[in-house]
PAVODREN-166510 format. One line per field, with one value per residue: residue number from 1; z, y, x of N, C-alpha, C in turn. Coordinates in pm, 1 decimal, padded with zeros to 6 digits. Each point is the difference from the previous one (the first is absolute). Layout:
lumvo = [NUM / ...]
nc3 = [Z / ...]
nc2 = [Y / ...]
nc1 = [X / ...]
cac3 = [Z / ...]
cac2 = [Y / ...]
cac1 = [X / ...]
cc3 = [Z / ...]
cc2 = [Y / ...]
cc1 = [X / ...]
//
This chain:
lumvo = [1 / 2 / 3 / 4 / 5 / 6 / 7 / 8 / 9 / 10 / 11 / 12 / 13 / 14 / 15 / 16 / 17 / 18 / 19 / 20 / 21 / 22 / 23 / 24 / 25 / 26 / 27 / 28 / 29 / 30 / 31 / 32 / 33 / 34 / 35 / 36 / 37 / 38 / 39 / 40 / 41 / 42 / 43 / 44 / 45 / 46 / 47 / 48 / 49 / 50 / 51 / 52]
nc3 = [-03070.9 / 00046.3 / 00114.5 / -00041.7 / 00018.7 / 00085.5 / 00071.5 / -00120.4 / 00031.1 / 00081.9 / -00026.6 / -00103.9 / 00056.4 / -00048.2 / 00131.9 / 00006.6 / 00076.7 / 00056.7 / 00071.8 / 00040.2 / 00076.6 / 00047.4 / -00128.8 / -00012.1 / -00124.7 / -00019.6 / -00114.5 / -00115.3 / -00099.7 / -00079.2 / -00071.5 / 00004.0 / 00003.9 / 00075.3 / -00001.6 / 00119.5 / 00048.9 / 00089.4 / 00058.7 / 00069.1 / 00097.1 / 00062.3 / 00115.6 / -00016.4 / 00059.8 / -00081.8 / 00058.5 / -00026.7 / 00097.3 / 00017.7 / -00037.0 / 00060.6]
nc2 = [-06294.4 / -00079.6 / -00057.6 / -00119.1 / -00016.7 / -00051.9 / 00073.7 / 00054.8 / -00052.8 / -00057.7 / 00124.9 / -00013.7 / 00106.2 / 00095.4 / -00004.3 / 00131.3 / 00055.3 / 00097.5 / 00047.3 / 00072.3 / 00049.3 / -00001.1 / 00019.2 / -00122.7 / 00029.0 / -00095.2 / -00017.2 / -00000.4 / -00022.4 / 00066.7 / -00103.7 / 00081.2 / 00039.5 / 00100.4 / -00106.8 / 00054.4 / -00123.7 / 00074.1 / -00087.9 / 00066.6 / 00067.6 / -00010.2 / 00036.1 / 00019.9 / 00094.7 / -00067.3 / -00095.0 / -00045.1 / -00072.4 / 00123.9 / 00008.7 / -00112.7]
nc1 = [-00007.8 / -00095.5 / 00027.0 / 00038.3 / -00130.6 / 00086.2 / -00084.7 / 00012.9 / 00115.6 / -00087.2 / -00037.6 / -00081.7 / -00053.9 / 00077.1 / 00005.8 / -00010.2 / 00096.0 / -00066.1 / 00100.2 / -00104.0 / 00096.8 / -00124.2 / 00002.2 / -00049.2 / 00035.1 / -00090.7 / 00065.9 / -00067.3 / 00080.9 / -00081.7 / -00040.4 / -00105.9 / 00126.0 / -00022.7 / -00076.7 / -00030.0 / 00000.8 / -00065.9 / 00077.4 / 00093.9 / -00060.4 / 00119.3 / -00055.0 / 00129.8 / -00069.0 / -00080.9 / -00070.6 / 00122.3 / -00055.9 / -00043.3 / 00123.9 / -00023.8]
cac3 = [00094.4 / 00129.9 / 00007.5 / -00008.8 / 00131.0 / 00015.7 / 00054.9 / -00110.1 / -00098.2 / -00036.3 / -00100.3 / -00135.3 / -00039.9 / 00081.8 / 00081.9 / 00052.7 / 00119.4 / 00033.8 / 00139.8 / 00015.1 / 00142.9 / 00070.9 / -00087.5 / -00100.8 / -00112.3 / -00087.5 / -00128.5 / -00117.1 / -00125.3 / -00102.0 / -00116.8 / -00094.4 / 00075.5 / 00131.0 / 00106.5 / 00125.8 / 00089.1 / 00141.6 / 00061.6 / 00144.4 / 00068.9 / 00137.5 / 00096.5 / 00059.4 / 00146.9 / 00049.6 / 00019.0 / -00132.0 / -00033.9 / -00069.5 / -00140.1 / -00073.9]
cac2 = [00094.9 / -00063.6 / -00132.4 / -00111.0 / -00036.3 / -00144.3 / -00058.5 / -00031.6 / -00073.8 / -00123.5 / 00030.1 / -00002.3 / 00134.8 / 00058.0 / 00112.5 / 00080.4 / 00075.3 / 00128.5 / 00035.9 / 00144.8 / 00025.9 / -00116.0 / -00065.0 / -00093.8 / -00008.2 / -00113.7 / 00027.3 / -00071.1 / 00073.0 / -00067.8 / -00040.2 / 00111.4 / 00118.1 / 00038.3 / -00023.9 / -00052.1 / -00047.7 / 00001.2 / -00119.9 / 00014.8 / 00111.6 / -00050.4 / 00083.2 / -00089.1 / 00011.2 / -00103.8 / -00134.5 / -00053.9 / -00115.8 / 00049.4 / 00022.8 / -00128.2]
cac1 = [00053.1 / 00015.1 / 00061.7 / -00093.8 / -00054.4 / 00017.2 / -00122.0 / -00090.2 / 00079.8 / -00069.4 / -00101.8 / 00055.8 / 00041.0 / 00107.0 / -00043.0 / 00109.3 / -00038.2 / 00061.6 / -00019.0 / 00008.2 / -00019.3 / -00054.4 / -00096.4 / 00050.6 / -00092.4 / 00026.8 / -00063.7 / 00050.6 / -00013.2 / -00077.7 / 00078.2 / -00011.6 / 00039.5 / 00052.9 / -00097.8 / 00052.8 / -00105.0 / 00037.3 / -00053.5 / -00012.4 / 00064.9 / 00007.6 / 00071.0 / 00099.4 / 00000.8 / -00089.6 / 00054.4 / 00034.9 / -00082.9 / -00118.6 / 00038.5 / -00006.3]
cc3 = [00135.4 / -00009.2 / -00010.5 / 00141.4 / 00012.3 / 00055.5 / -00109.0 / -00107.9 / -00048.2 / -00106.0 / -00138.3 / -00049.9 / 00093.8 / 00072.6 / 00054.9 / 00120.2 / 00006.9 / 00146.8 / 00012.7 / 00142.6 / 00069.6 / -00084.5 / -00099.5 / -00106.4 / -00088.0 / -00128.2 / -00107.0 / -00122.0 / -00098.0 / -00114.4 / -00109.8 / 00077.1 / -00047.3 / 00114.5 / 00121.3 / 00087.3 / 00142.6 / 00066.2 / 00148.8 / 00046.5 / 00147.9 / 00085.8 / 00078.5 / 00151.5 / 00063.2 / 00022.3 / -00137.4 / -00039.9 / -00069.9 / -00149.2 / -00083.0 / -00042.0]
cc2 = [-00066.2 / -00135.4 / -00107.1 / -00038.6 / -00152.1 / -00068.4 / -00044.7 / -00083.0 / -00126.8 / 00021.6 / 00008.2 / 00138.1 / 00050.9 / 00123.4 / 00071.2 / 00077.9 / 00130.3 / 00023.8 / 00148.7 / 00033.1 / -00125.2 / -00079.0 / -00091.5 / -00013.6 / -00116.6 / 00021.4 / -00092.5 / 00086.8 / -00083.3 / -00041.4 / 00105.1 / 00129.2 / 00120.1 / -00020.7 / -00063.4 / -00038.9 / -00002.9 / -00118.6 / 00020.6 / 00125.3 / -00036.4 / 00095.1 / -00090.2 / 00012.3 / -00104.3 / -00130.2 / -00061.6 / -00123.1 / 00041.1 / 00018.9 / -00126.6 / -00031.2]
cc1 = [00025.7 / 00066.9 / -00108.6 / -00042.5 / -00000.8 / -00125.1 / -00096.9 / 00070.3 / -00070.6 / -00108.3 / 00062.6 / 00042.6 / 00108.5 / -00052.8 / 00122.4 / -00049.2 / 00077.5 / -00028.1 / 00027.0 / -00041.5 / -00049.5 / -00099.8 / 00071.4 / -00108.2 / 00044.0 / -00078.9 / 00054.8 / -00024.0 / -00080.7 / 00091.2 / -00009.5 / 00025.8 / -00078.0 / -00098.0 / 00068.9 / -00119.2 / 00054.6 / -00068.5 / -00026.3 / 00072.6 / -00005.5 / 00082.0 / 00096.0 / 00010.9 / -00092.2 / 00075.9 / 00028.0 / -00082.4 / -00129.1 / 00027.3 / -00012.5 / -00140.1]
//
């Protein structure tokens, strides 16, 4: 559903992101669907350097 998150491209799994209002949600899908693992929830109003 979401776009691939380029910040996590260096990892072996594919992470995707959703941006809803001021929140960025980074997640990955399990190899055995329909499990979704939430990796990070970040308030985009914060300093972007905190997101690293």
